N, CA, C, O and CB atoms as a CASP TS submission, in Angstrom:
PFRMAT TS
TARGET T0000
AUTHOR 0000-0000-0000
METHOD Language model
MODEL 1
PARENT N/A
ATOM      1  N   MET     1       0.840  -1.176   0.000  1.00  0.00           N
ATOM      2  CA  MET     1       0.000   0.000   0.000  1.00  0.00           C
ATOM      3  C   MET     1       0.893   1.250   0.000  1.00  0.00           C
ATOM      4  O   MET     1       1.872   1.329   0.742  1.00  0.00           O
ATOM      5  CB  MET     1      -0.960  -0.008   1.224  1.00  0.00           C
ATOM      6  N   GLN     2       0.542   2.196  -0.825  1.00  0.00           N
ATOM      7  CA  GLN     2       1.331   3.433  -0.890  1.00  0.00           C
ATOM      8  C   GLN     2       0.865   4.395   0.188  1.00  0.00           C
ATOM      9  O   GLN     2      -0.323   4.703   0.291  1.00  0.00           O
ATOM     10  CB  GLN     2       1.218   4.095  -2.287  1.00  0.00           C
ATOM     11  N   ILE     3       1.814   4.869   0.992  1.00  0.00           N
ATOM     12  CA  ILE     3       1.532   5.858   2.033  1.00  0.00           C
ATOM     13  C   ILE     3       1.883   7.233   1.462  1.00  0.00           C
ATOM     14  O   ILE     3       3.011   7.462   1.026  1.00  0.00           O
ATOM     15  CB  ILE     3       2.346   5.558   3.362  1.00  0.00           C
ATOM     16  N   ASP     4       0.917   8.138   1.468  1.00  0.00           N
ATOM     17  CA  ASP     4       1.139   9.469   0.912  1.00  0.00           C
ATOM     18  C   ASP     4       1.719  10.437   1.942  1.00  0.00           C
ATOM     19  O   ASP     4       2.448  11.366   1.594  1.00  0.00           O
ATOM     20  CB  ASP     4      -0.162  10.022   0.364  1.00  0.00           C
ATOM     21  N   LYS     5       1.388  10.210   3.204  1.00  0.00           N
ATOM     22  CA  LYS     5       1.868  11.109   4.257  1.00  0.00           C
ATOM     23  C   LYS     5       1.983  10.309   5.552  1.00  0.00           C
ATOM     24  O   LYS     5       1.187   9.405   5.806  1.00  0.00           O
ATOM     25  CB  LYS     5       0.909  12.343   4.440  1.00  0.00           C
ATOM     26  N   GLU     6       2.983  10.651   6.368  1.00  0.00           N
ATOM     27  CA  GLU     6       3.164   9.959   7.640  1.00  0.00           C
ATOM     28  C   GLU     6       3.260  10.979   8.774  1.00  0.00           C
ATOM     29  O   GLU     6       3.916  12.012   8.649  1.00  0.00           O
ATOM     30  CB  GLU     6       4.427   9.063   7.604  1.00  0.00           C
ATOM     31  N   VAL     7       2.589  10.662   9.882  1.00  0.00           N
ATOM     32  CA  VAL     7       2.610  11.525  11.067  1.00  0.00           C
ATOM     33  C   VAL     7       3.219  10.735  12.224  1.00  0.00           C
ATOM     34  O   VAL     7       2.795   9.618  12.521  1.00  0.00           O
ATOM     35  CB  VAL     7       1.165  12.036  11.431  1.00  0.00           C
ATOM     36  N   ASP     8       4.216  11.330  12.867  1.00  0.00           N
ATOM     37  CA  ASP     8       4.843  10.716  14.037  1.00  0.00           C
ATOM     38  C   ASP     8       4.209  11.326  15.287  1.00  0.00           C
ATOM     39  O   ASP     8       4.486  12.473  15.637  1.00  0.00           O
ATOM     40  CB  ASP     8       6.405  10.926  14.029  1.00  0.00           C
ATOM     41  N   ALA     9       3.359  10.548  15.952  1.00  0.00           N
ATOM     42  CA  ALA     9       2.687  11.027  17.164  1.00  0.00           C
ATOM     43  C   ALA     9       3.196  10.277  18.389  1.00  0.00           C
ATOM     44  O   ALA     9       2.502  10.197  19.402  1.00  0.00           O
ATOM     45  CB  ALA     9       1.158  10.866  17.038  1.00  0.00           C
ATOM     46  N   ARG    10       4.401   9.730  18.301  1.00  0.00           N
ATOM     47  CA  ARG    10       4.980   8.999  19.434  1.00  0.00           C
ATOM     48  C   ARG    10       5.169   9.955  20.614  1.00  0.00           C
ATOM     49  O   ARG    10       5.618  11.089  20.446  1.00  0.00           O
ATOM     50  CB  ARG    10       6.341   8.339  19.037  1.00  0.00           C
ATOM     51  N   GLY    11       4.818   9.477  21.802  1.00  0.00           N
ATOM     52  CA  GLY    11       5.005  10.272  23.007  1.00  0.00           C
ATOM     53  C   GLY    11       3.885  11.266  23.271  1.00  0.00           C
ATOM     54  O   GLY    11       3.887  11.940  24.301  1.00  0.00           O
ATOM     55  N   LEU    12       2.931  11.366  22.356  1.00  0.00           N
ATOM     56  CA  LEU    12       1.813  12.291  22.535  1.00  0.00           C
ATOM     57  C   LEU    12       0.594  11.548  23.063  1.00  0.00           C
ATOM     58  O   LEU    12       0.316  10.421  22.653  1.00  0.00           O
ATOM     59  CB  LEU    12       1.474  13.001  21.208  1.00  0.00           C
ATOM     60  N   ASN    13      -0.125  12.185  23.972  1.00  0.00           N
ATOM     61  CA  ASN    13      -1.323  11.575  24.525  1.00  0.00           C
ATOM     62  C   ASN    13      -2.566  12.222  23.923  1.00  0.00           C
ATOM     63  O   ASN    13      -2.513  13.307  23.344  1.00  0.00           O
ATOM     64  CB  ASN    13      -1.338  11.700  26.058  1.00  0.00           C
ATOM     65  N   CYS    14      -3.684  11.517  24.080  1.00  0.00           N
ATOM     66  CA  CYS    14      -4.970  11.990  23.585  1.00  0.00           C
ATOM     67  C   CYS    14      -5.201  13.429  24.043  1.00  0.00           C
ATOM     68  O   CYS    14      -4.940  13.729  25.208  1.00  0.00           O
ATOM     69  CB  CYS    14      -6.117  11.070  24.071  1.00  0.00           C
ATOM     70  N   PRO    15      -5.663  14.307  23.211  1.00  0.00           N
ATOM     71  CA  PRO    15      -6.165  14.110  21.836  1.00  0.00           C
ATOM     72  C   PRO    15      -5.144  14.470  20.758  1.00  0.00           C
ATOM     73  O   PRO    15      -5.512  14.585  19.589  1.00  0.00           O
ATOM     74  CB  PRO    15      -7.414  14.938  21.625  1.00  0.00           C
ATOM     75  N   LEU    16      -3.874  14.651  21.117  1.00  0.00           N
ATOM     76  CA  LEU    16      -2.890  15.138  20.146  1.00  0.00           C
ATOM     77  C   LEU    16      -2.695  14.245  18.913  1.00  0.00           C
ATOM     78  O   LEU    16      -2.596  14.784  17.810  1.00  0.00           O
ATOM     79  CB  LEU    16      -1.580  15.299  20.828  1.00  0.00           C
ATOM     80  N   PRO    17      -2.634  12.896  19.037  1.00  0.00           N
ATOM     81  CA  PRO    17      -2.496  12.100  17.804  1.00  0.00           C
ATOM     82  C   PRO    17      -3.655  12.336  16.824  1.00  0.00           C
ATOM     83  O   PRO    17      -3.445  12.394  15.613  1.00  0.00           O
ATOM     84  CB  PRO    17      -2.416  10.609  18.153  1.00  0.00           C
ATOM     85  N   ILE    18      -4.867  12.469  17.350  1.00  0.00           N
ATOM     86  CA  ILE    18      -6.035  12.719  16.495  1.00  0.00           C
ATOM     87  C   ILE    18      -5.938  14.111  15.868  1.00  0.00           C
ATOM     88  O   ILE    18      -6.223  14.278  14.682  1.00  0.00           O
ATOM     89  CB  ILE    18      -7.354  12.583  17.310  1.00  0.00           C
ATOM     90  N   LEU    19      -5.543  15.096  16.649  1.00  0.00           N
ATOM     91  CA  LEU    19      -5.438  16.453  16.118  1.00  0.00           C
ATOM     92  C   LEU    19      -4.388  16.537  15.007  1.00  0.00           C
ATOM     93  O   LEU    19      -4.594  17.218  14.003  1.00  0.00           O
ATOM     94  CB  LEU    19      -5.093  17.435  17.242  1.00  0.00           C
ATOM     95  N   LYS    20      -3.272  15.844  15.193  1.00  0.00           N
ATOM     96  CA  LYS    20      -2.229  15.829  14.165  1.00  0.00           C
ATOM     97  C   LYS    20      -2.740  15.117  12.906  1.00  0.00           C
ATOM     98  O   LYS    20      -2.471  15.552  11.786  1.00  0.00           O
ATOM     99  CB  LYS    20      -0.944  15.133  14.700  1.00  0.00           C
ATOM    100  N   ALA    21      -3.477  14.025  13.101  1.00  0.00           N
ATOM    101  CA  ALA    21      -4.050  13.297  11.958  1.00  0.00           C
ATOM    102  C   ALA    21      -5.071  14.170  11.222  1.00  0.00           C
ATOM    103  O   ALA    21      -5.100  14.203   9.991  1.00  0.00           O
ATOM    104  CB  ALA    21      -4.717  11.977  12.432  1.00  0.00           C
ATOM    105  N   LYS    22      -5.899  14.869  11.983  1.00  0.00           N
ATOM    106  CA  LYS    22      -6.923  15.738  11.377  1.00  0.00           C
ATOM    107  C   LYS    22      -6.266  16.823  10.525  1.00  0.00           C
ATOM    108  O   LYS    22      -6.713  17.103   9.413  1.00  0.00           O
ATOM    109  CB  LYS    22      -7.812  16.384  12.474  1.00  0.00           C
ATOM    110  N   LYS    23      -5.208  17.429  11.053  1.00  0.00           N
ATOM    111  CA  LYS    23      -4.495  18.473  10.311  1.00  0.00           C
ATOM    112  C   LYS    23      -3.877  17.900   9.035  1.00  0.00           C
ATOM    113  O   LYS    23      -3.979  18.504   7.967  1.00  0.00           O
ATOM    114  CB  LYS    23      -3.401  19.113  11.194  1.00  0.00           C
ATOM    115  N   ALA    24      -3.240  16.741   9.148  1.00  0.00           N
ATOM    116  CA  ALA    24      -2.607  16.117   7.986  1.00  0.00           C
ATOM    117  C   ALA    24      -3.647  15.763   6.922  1.00  0.00           C
ATOM    118  O   ALA    24      -3.429  15.999   5.734  1.00  0.00           O
ATOM    119  CB  ALA    24      -1.832  14.857   8.410  1.00  0.00           C
ATOM    120  N   LEU    25      -4.778  15.197   7.352  1.00  0.00           N
ATOM    121  CA  LEU    25      -5.829  14.822   6.407  1.00  0.00           C
ATOM    122  C   LEU    25      -6.390  16.043   5.688  1.00  0.00           C
ATOM    123  O   LEU    25      -6.756  15.960   4.515  1.00  0.00           O
ATOM    124  CB  LEU    25      -6.952  14.080   7.130  1.00  0.00           C
ATOM    125  N   SER    26      -6.460  17.170   6.379  1.00  0.00           N
ATOM    126  CA  SER    26      -7.006  18.386   5.763  1.00  0.00           C
ATOM    127  C   SER    26      -6.107  18.907   4.636  1.00  0.00           C
ATOM    128  O   SER    26      -6.559  19.653   3.768  1.00  0.00           O
ATOM    129  CB  SER    26      -7.190  19.477   6.824  1.00  0.00           C
ATOM    130  N   GLU    27      -4.836  18.507   4.660  1.00  0.00           N
ATOM    131  CA  GLU    27      -3.876  18.934   3.642  1.00  0.00           C
ATOM    132  C   GLU    27      -3.763  17.929   2.495  1.00  0.00           C
ATOM    133  O   GLU    27      -2.979  18.123   1.566  1.00  0.00           O
ATOM    134  CB  GLU    27      -2.510  19.146   4.275  1.00  0.00           C
ATOM    135  N   MET    28      -4.547  16.860   2.566  1.00  0.00           N
ATOM    136  CA  MET    28      -4.470  15.787   1.575  1.00  0.00           C
ATOM    137  C   MET    28      -5.699  15.825   0.666  1.00  0.00           C
ATOM    138  O   MET    28      -6.706  16.455   0.991  1.00  0.00           O
ATOM    139  CB  MET    28      -4.354  14.406   2.271  1.00  0.00           C
ATOM    140  N   VAL    29      -5.601  15.145  -0.476  1.00  0.00           N
ATOM    141  CA  VAL    29      -6.751  15.055  -1.380  1.00  0.00           C
ATOM    142  C   VAL    29      -7.441  13.709  -1.196  1.00  0.00           C
ATOM    143  O   VAL    29      -6.861  12.766  -0.659  1.00  0.00           O
ATOM    144  CB  VAL    29      -6.313  15.246  -2.858  1.00  0.00           C
ATOM    145  N   SER    30      -8.669  13.639  -1.645  1.00  0.00           N
ATOM    146  CA  SER    30      -9.476  12.427  -1.506  1.00  0.00           C
ATOM    147  C   SER    30      -8.750  11.206  -2.082  1.00  0.00           C
ATOM    148  O   SER    30      -8.210  11.249  -3.187  1.00  0.00           O
ATOM    149  CB  SER    30     -10.833  12.611  -2.203  1.00  0.00           C
ATOM    150  N   GLY    31      -8.751  10.119  -1.304  1.00  0.00           N
ATOM    151  CA  GLY    31      -8.133   8.871  -1.740  1.00  0.00           C
ATOM    152  C   GLY    31      -6.698   8.682  -1.275  1.00  0.00           C
ATOM    153  O   GLY    31      -6.169   7.572  -1.326  1.00  0.00           O
ATOM    154  N   GLN    32      -6.059   9.770  -0.815  1.00  0.00           N
ATOM    155  CA  GLN    32      -4.684   9.627  -0.335  1.00  0.00           C
ATOM    156  C   GLN    32      -4.675   8.904   1.010  1.00  0.00           C
ATOM    157  O   GLN    32      -5.670   8.899   1.735  1.00  0.00           O
ATOM    158  CB  GLN    32      -3.999  11.012  -0.211  1.00  0.00           C
ATOM    159  N   VAL    33      -3.524   8.291   1.330  1.00  0.00           N
ATOM    160  CA  VAL    33      -3.401   7.453   2.515  1.00  0.00           C
ATOM    161  C   VAL    33      -2.449   8.082   3.529  1.00  0.00           C
ATOM    162  O   VAL    33      -1.350   8.522   3.193  1.00  0.00           O
ATOM    163  CB  VAL    33      -2.916   6.052   2.130  1.00  0.00           C
ATOM    164  N   LEU    34      -2.910   8.109   4.782  1.00  0.00           N
ATOM    165  CA  LEU    34      -2.140   8.669   5.895  1.00  0.00           C
ATOM    166  C   LEU    34      -1.770   7.553   6.864  1.00  0.00           C
ATOM    167  O   LEU    34      -2.593   6.700   7.196  1.00  0.00           O
ATOM    168  CB  LEU    34      -2.943   9.784   6.625  1.00  0.00           C
ATOM    169  N   LYS    35      -0.516   7.574   7.311  1.00  0.00           N
ATOM    170  CA  LYS    35      -0.049   6.628   8.336  1.00  0.00           C
ATOM    171  C   LYS    35       0.282   7.431   9.586  1.00  0.00           C
ATOM    172  O   LYS    35       1.029   8.407   9.527  1.00  0.00           O
ATOM    173  CB  LYS    35       1.206   5.800   7.841  1.00  0.00           C
ATOM    174  N   VAL    36      -0.279   7.015  10.714  1.00  0.00           N
ATOM    175  CA  VAL    36      -0.004   7.670  11.993  1.00  0.00           C
ATOM    176  C   VAL    36       0.626   6.641  12.926  1.00  0.00           C
ATOM    177  O   VAL    36       0.078   5.556  13.120  1.00  0.00           O
ATOM    178  CB  VAL    36      -1.312   8.279  12.620  1.00  0.00           C
ATOM    179  N   VAL    37       1.770   6.980  13.501  1.00  0.00           N
ATOM    180  CA  VAL    37       2.431   6.105  14.476  1.00  0.00           C
ATOM    181  C   VAL    37       2.300   6.774  15.842  1.00  0.00           C
ATOM    182  O   VAL    37       2.777   7.891  16.042  1.00  0.00           O
ATOM    183  CB  VAL    37       3.955   5.847  14.102  1.00  0.00           C
ATOM    184  N   ALA    38       1.650   6.086  16.776  1.00  0.00           N
ATOM    185  CA  ALA    38       1.406   6.638  18.111  1.00  0.00           C
ATOM    186  C   ALA    38       1.847   5.639  19.179  1.00  0.00           C
ATOM    187  O   ALA    38       2.011   4.449  18.907  1.00  0.00           O
ATOM    188  CB  ALA    38      -0.093   6.996  18.293  1.00  0.00           C
ATOM    189  N   THR    39       2.036   6.147  20.397  1.00  0.00           N
ATOM    190  CA  THR    39       2.374   5.276  21.524  1.00  0.00           C
ATOM    191  C   THR    39       1.273   5.295  22.577  1.00  0.00           C
ATOM    192  O   THR    39       1.373   4.596  23.585  1.00  0.00           O
ATOM    193  CB  THR    39       3.709   5.701  22.150  1.00  0.00           C
ATOM    194  N   ASP    40       0.237   6.075  22.361  1.00  0.00           N
ATOM    195  CA  ASP    40      -0.891   6.162  23.290  1.00  0.00           C
ATOM    196  C   ASP    40      -1.806   4.959  23.073  1.00  0.00           C
ATOM    197  O   ASP    40      -2.382   4.798  21.996  1.00  0.00           O
ATOM    198  CB  ASP    40      -1.677   7.500  23.098  1.00  0.00           C
ATOM    199  N   GLY    41      -1.938   4.121  24.092  1.00  0.00           N
ATOM    200  CA  GLY    41      -2.767   2.922  23.988  1.00  0.00           C
ATOM    201  C   GLY    41      -4.225   3.213  23.656  1.00  0.00           C
ATOM    202  O   GLY    41      -4.903   2.388  23.043  1.00  0.00           O
ATOM    203  N   GLY    42      -4.699   4.368  24.053  1.00  0.00           N
ATOM    204  CA  GLY    42      -6.076   4.746  23.763  1.00  0.00           C
ATOM    205  C   GLY    42      -6.295   5.141  22.319  1.00  0.00           C
ATOM    206  O   GLY    42      -7.431   5.335  21.887  1.00  0.00           O
ATOM    207  N   SER    43      -5.205   5.260  21.567  1.00  0.00           N
ATOM    208  CA  SER    43      -5.344   5.717  20.181  1.00  0.00           C
ATOM    209  C   SER    43      -6.089   4.714  19.301  1.00  0.00           C
ATOM    210  O   SER    43      -6.675   5.100  18.290  1.00  0.00           O
ATOM    211  CB  SER    43      -3.975   5.989  19.590  1.00  0.00           C
ATOM    212  N   ILE    44      -6.074   3.432  19.671  1.00  0.00           N
ATOM    213  CA  ILE    44      -6.800   2.421  18.888  1.00  0.00           C
ATOM    214  C   ILE    44      -8.281   2.801  18.815  1.00  0.00           C
ATOM    215  O   ILE    44      -8.836   2.926  17.723  1.00  0.00           O
ATOM    216  CB  ILE    44      -6.629   0.995  19.516  1.00  0.00           C
ATOM    217  N   ARG    45      -8.905   2.982  19.949  1.00  0.00           N
ATOM    218  CA  ARG    45     -10.346   3.316  19.942  1.00  0.00           C
ATOM    219  C   ARG    45     -10.587   4.755  19.495  1.00  0.00           C
ATOM    220  O   ARG    45     -11.624   5.059  18.907  1.00  0.00           O
ATOM    221  CB  ARG    45     -10.954   3.102  21.342  1.00  0.00           C
ATOM    222  N   ASP    46      -9.623   5.646  19.774  1.00  0.00           N
ATOM    223  CA  ASP    46      -9.762   7.041  19.339  1.00  0.00           C
ATOM    224  C   ASP    46      -9.840   7.131  17.820  1.00  0.00           C
ATOM    225  O   ASP    46     -10.681   7.853  17.284  1.00  0.00           O
ATOM    226  CB  ASP    46      -8.586   7.887  19.856  1.00  0.00           C
ATOM    227  N   PHE    47      -8.966   6.399  17.121  1.00  0.00           N
ATOM    228  CA  PHE    47      -8.962   6.449  15.658  1.00  0.00           C
ATOM    229  C   PHE    47     -10.194   5.771  15.072  1.00  0.00           C
ATOM    230  O   PHE    47     -10.677   6.177  14.015  1.00  0.00           O
ATOM    231  CB  PHE    47      -7.700   5.792  15.109  1.00  0.00           C
ATOM    232  N   GLN    48     -10.708   4.740  15.747  1.00  0.00           N
ATOM    233  CA  GLN    48     -11.942   4.105  15.281  1.00  0.00           C
ATOM    234  C   GLN    48     -13.102   5.103  15.354  1.00  0.00           C
ATOM    235  O   GLN    48     -13.891   5.216  14.415  1.00  0.00           O
ATOM    236  CB  GLN    48     -12.260   2.837  16.125  1.00  0.00           C
ATOM    237  N   ALA    49     -13.198   5.818  16.464  1.00  0.00           N
ATOM    238  CA  ALA    49     -14.255   6.817  16.643  1.00  0.00           C
ATOM    239  C   ALA    49     -14.072   7.975  15.663  1.00  0.00           C
ATOM    240  O   ALA    49     -15.043   8.464  15.086  1.00  0.00           O
ATOM    241  CB  ALA    49     -14.264   7.343  18.093  1.00  0.00           C
ATOM    242  N   PHE    50     -12.835   8.409  15.479  1.00  0.00           N
ATOM    243  CA  PHE    50     -12.530   9.510  14.571  1.00  0.00           C
ATOM    244  C   PHE    50     -12.957   9.168  13.134  1.00  0.00           C
ATOM    245  O   PHE    50     -13.523  10.003  12.429  1.00  0.00           O
ATOM    246  CB  PHE    50     -11.022   9.838  14.618  1.00  0.00           C
ATOM    247  N   ALA    51     -12.679   7.938  12.719  1.00  0.00           N
ATOM    248  CA  ALA    51     -13.054   7.510  11.369  1.00  0.00           C
ATOM    249  C   ALA    51     -14.579   7.533  11.200  1.00  0.00           C
ATOM    250  O   ALA    51     -15.087   7.990  10.177  1.00  0.00           O
ATOM    251  CB  ALA    51     -12.503   6.093  11.077  1.00  0.00           C
ATOM    252  N   LYS    52     -15.293   7.041  12.198  1.00  0.00           N
ATOM    253  CA  LYS    52     -16.766   7.036  12.134  1.00  0.00           C
ATOM    254  C   LYS    52     -17.316   8.456  12.063  1.00  0.00           C
ATOM    255  O   LYS    52     -18.240   8.731  11.297  1.00  0.00           O
ATOM    256  CB  LYS    52     -17.358   6.307  13.358  1.00  0.00           C
ATOM    257  N   GLN    53     -16.751   9.351  12.855  1.00  0.00           N
ATOM    258  CA  GLN    53     -17.254  10.726  12.924  1.00  0.00           C
ATOM    259  C   GLN    53     -16.960  11.519  11.656  1.00  0.00           C
ATOM    260  O   GLN    53     -17.764  12.360  11.253  1.00  0.00           O
ATOM    261  CB  GLN    53     -16.651  11.439  14.116  1.00  0.00           C
ATOM    262  N   THR    54     -15.811  11.259  11.019  1.00  0.00           N
ATOM    263  CA  THR    54     -15.384  12.091   9.900  1.00  0.00           C
ATOM    264  C   THR    54     -15.674  11.483   8.533  1.00  0.00           C
ATOM    265  O   THR    54     -15.655  12.189   7.525  1.00  0.00           O
ATOM    266  CB  THR    54     -13.926  12.363  10.015  1.00  0.00           C
ATOM    267  N   GLY    55     -15.942  10.179   8.491  1.00  0.00           N
ATOM    268  CA  GLY    55     -16.182   9.531   7.204  1.00  0.00           C
ATOM    269  C   GLY    55     -14.912   9.114   6.487  1.00  0.00           C
ATOM    270  O   GLY    55     -14.977   8.570   5.385  1.00  0.00           O
ATOM    271  N   ASN    56     -13.748   9.361   7.096  1.00  0.00           N
ATOM    272  CA  ASN    56     -12.497   8.862   6.524  1.00  0.00           C
ATOM    273  C   ASN    56     -12.409   7.369   6.822  1.00  0.00           C
ATOM    274  O   ASN    56     -12.891   6.907   7.856  1.00  0.00           O
ATOM    275  CB  ASN    56     -11.251   9.633   7.101  1.00  0.00           C
ATOM    276  N   GLU    57     -11.795   6.621   5.915  1.00  0.00           N
ATOM    277  CA  GLU    57     -11.728   5.167   6.072  1.00  0.00           C
ATOM    278  C   GLU    57     -10.521   4.764   6.915  1.00  0.00           C
ATOM    279  O   GLU    57      -9.388   5.145   6.621  1.00  0.00           O
ATOM    280  CB  GLU    57     -11.663   4.481   4.697  1.00  0.00           C
ATOM    281  N   LEU    58     -10.779   3.991   7.963  1.00  0.00           N
ATOM    282  CA  LEU    58      -9.694   3.414   8.756  1.00  0.00           C
ATOM    283  C   LEU    58      -9.345   2.094   8.082  1.00  0.00           C
ATOM    284  O   LEU    58     -10.033   1.090   8.269  1.00  0.00           O
ATOM    285  CB  LEU    58     -10.103   3.212  10.287  1.00  0.00           C
ATOM    286  N   VAL    59      -8.283   2.103   7.306  1.00  0.00           N
ATOM    287  CA  VAL    59      -7.921   0.961   6.477  1.00  0.00           C
ATOM    288  C   VAL    59      -7.343  -0.171   7.322  1.00  0.00           C
ATOM    289  O   VAL    59      -7.653  -1.343   7.106  1.00  0.00           O
ATOM    290  CB  VAL    59      -6.917   1.381   5.403  1.00  0.00           C
ATOM    291  N   GLU    60      -6.499   0.196   8.291  1.00  0.00           N
ATOM    292  CA  GLU    60      -5.776  -0.824   9.052  1.00  0.00           C
ATOM    293  C   GLU    60      -5.279  -0.252  10.368  1.00  0.00           C
ATOM    294  O   GLU    60      -4.973   0.936  10.470  1.00  0.00           O
ATOM    295  CB  GLU    60      -4.599  -1.379   8.236  1.00  0.00           C
ATOM    296  N   GLN    61      -5.202  -1.115  11.372  1.00  0.00           N
ATOM    297  CA  GLN    61      -4.565  -0.766  12.643  1.00  0.00           C
ATOM    298  C   GLN    61      -3.661  -1.924  13.033  1.00  0.00           C
ATOM    299  O   GLN    61      -4.042  -3.090  12.930  1.00  0.00           O
ATOM    300  CB  GLN    61      -5.628  -0.468  13.768  1.00  0.00           C
ATOM    301  N   GLN    62      -2.459  -1.586  13.483  1.00  0.00           N
ATOM    302  CA  GLN    62      -1.497  -2.606  13.899  1.00  0.00           C
ATOM    303  C   GLN    62      -0.872  -2.198  15.223  1.00  0.00           C
ATOM    304  O   GLN    62      -0.774  -1.017  15.555  1.00  0.00           O
ATOM    305  CB  GLN    62      -0.404  -2.815  12.820  1.00  0.00           C
ATOM    306  N   THR    63      -0.457  -3.209  15.964  1.00  0.00           N
ATOM    307  CA  THR    63       0.328  -2.955  17.158  1.00  0.00           C
ATOM    308  C   THR    63       1.713  -3.554  16.914  1.00  0.00           C
ATOM    309  O   THR    63       1.848  -4.735  16.593  1.00  0.00           O
ATOM    310  CB  THR    63      -0.356  -3.563  18.447  1.00  0.00           C
ATOM    311  N   ALA    64       2.735  -2.718  17.071  1.00  0.00           N
ATOM    312  CA  ALA    64       4.111  -3.168  16.872  1.00  0.00           C
ATOM    313  C   ALA    64       4.893  -2.815  18.133  1.00  0.00           C
ATOM    314  O   ALA    64       5.424  -1.712  18.262  1.00  0.00           O
ATOM    315  CB  ALA    64       4.761  -2.513  15.588  1.00  0.00           C
ATOM    316  N   GLY    65       4.954  -3.769  19.061  1.00  0.00           N
ATOM    317  CA  GLY    65       5.626  -3.502  20.332  1.00  0.00           C
ATOM    318  C   GLY    65       4.846  -2.458  21.107  1.00  0.00           C
ATOM    319  O   GLY    65       3.689  -2.675  21.469  1.00  0.00           O
ATOM    320  N   GLU    66       5.488  -1.314  21.362  1.00  0.00           N
ATOM    321  CA  GLU    66       4.854  -0.229  22.122  1.00  0.00           C
ATOM    322  C   GLU    66       4.161   0.781  21.208  1.00  0.00           C
ATOM    323  O   GLU    66       3.596   1.768  21.677  1.00  0.00           O
ATOM    324  CB  GLU    66       5.893   0.488  22.985  1.00  0.00           C
ATOM    325  N   GLU    67       4.209   0.528  19.909  1.00  0.00           N
ATOM    326  CA  GLU    67       3.667   1.487  18.952  1.00  0.00           C
ATOM    327  C   GLU    67       2.365   0.988  18.336  1.00  0.00           C
ATOM    328  O   GLU    67       2.156  -0.209  18.143  1.00  0.00           O
ATOM    329  CB  GLU    67       4.685   1.768  17.856  1.00  0.00           C
ATOM    330  N   PHE    68       1.510   1.939  18.038  1.00  0.00           N
ATOM    331  CA  PHE    68       0.223   1.652  17.402  1.00  0.00           C
ATOM    332  C   PHE    68       0.216   2.380  16.064  1.00  0.00           C
ATOM    333  O   PHE    68       0.422   3.592  16.001  1.00  0.00           O
ATOM    334  CB  PHE    68      -0.998   2.097  18.313  1.00  0.00           C
ATOM    335  N   ILE    69      -0.023   1.628  15.001  1.00  0.00           N
ATOM    336  CA  ILE    69       0.025   2.183  13.654  1.00  0.00           C
ATOM    337  C   ILE    69      -1.390   2.233  13.094  1.00  0.00           C
ATOM    338  O   ILE    69      -2.108   1.233  13.087  1.00  0.00           O
ATOM    339  CB  ILE    69       0.959   1.346  12.733  1.00  0.00           C
ATOM    340  N   HIS    70      -1.770   3.401  12.632  1.00  0.00           N
ATOM    341  CA  HIS    70      -3.105   3.625  12.089  1.00  0.00           C
ATOM    342  C   HIS    70      -2.951   4.078  10.640  1.00  0.00           C
ATOM    343  O   HIS    70      -2.209   5.016  10.346  1.00  0.00           O
ATOM    344  CB  HIS    70      -3.903   4.683  12.937  1.00  0.00           C
ATOM    345  N   ILE    71      -3.658   3.404   9.744  1.00  0.00           N
ATOM    346  CA  ILE    71      -3.632   3.751   8.323  1.00  0.00           C
ATOM    347  C   ILE    71      -5.038   4.242   7.965  1.00  0.00           C
ATOM    348  O   ILE    71      -6.024   3.528   8.146  1.00  0.00           O
ATOM    349  CB  ILE    71      -3.191   2.513   7.418  1.00  0.00           C
ATOM    350  N   MET    72      -5.108   5.466   7.457  1.00  0.00           N
ATOM    351  CA  MET    72      -6.396   6.062   7.107  1.00  0.00           C
ATOM    352  C   MET    72      -6.384   6.530   5.657  1.00  0.00           C
ATOM    353  O   MET    72      -5.370   7.008   5.149  1.00  0.00           O
ATOM    354  CB  MET    72      -6.726   7.238   8.048  1.00  0.00           C
ATOM    355  N   ARG    73      -7.537   6.382   5.002  1.00  0.00           N
ATOM    356  CA  ARG    73      -7.695   6.900   3.633  1.00  0.00           C
ATOM    357  C   ARG    73      -8.622   8.096   3.683  1.00  0.00           C
ATOM    358  O   ARG    73      -9.725   8.023   4.225  1.00  0.00           O
ATOM    359  CB  ARG    73      -8.253   5.804   2.659  1.00  0.00           C
ATOM    360  N   ARG    74      -8.163   9.197   3.112  1.00  0.00           N
ATOM    361  CA  ARG    74      -8.940  10.444   3.084  1.00  0.00           C
ATOM    362  C   ARG    74     -10.211  10.250   2.273  1.00  0.00           C
ATOM    363  O   ARG    74     -10.177   9.694   1.175  1.00  0.00           O
ATOM    364  CB  ARG    74      -8.101  11.604   2.496  1.00  0.00           C
ATOM    365  N   ARG    75     -11.331  10.711   2.814  1.00  0.00           N
ATOM    366  CA  ARG    75     -12.608  10.570   2.098  1.00  0.00           C
ATOM    367  C   ARG    75     -12.691  11.524   0.925  1.00  0.00           C
ATOM    368  O   ARG    75     -13.695  11.541   0.213  1.00  0.00           O
ATOM    369  CB  ARG    75     -13.784  10.814   3.042  1.00  0.00           C
TER
END
């Protein structure tokens, strides 16, 4: 999968990973893919809720050690 933009939200707690993702998505065009890397355990459910609220597609979520990776497609 091609990643168009990546946001490093490591070390940031809620709601900062979501705010950074929202800003990045606003700078992207429809269909582009955003990758967010966070260390906040709550980010899994935060990104699920964010996707539902905004209509952006949550393509994938992964846990890699202490990191949580969220892949979103801009609506």
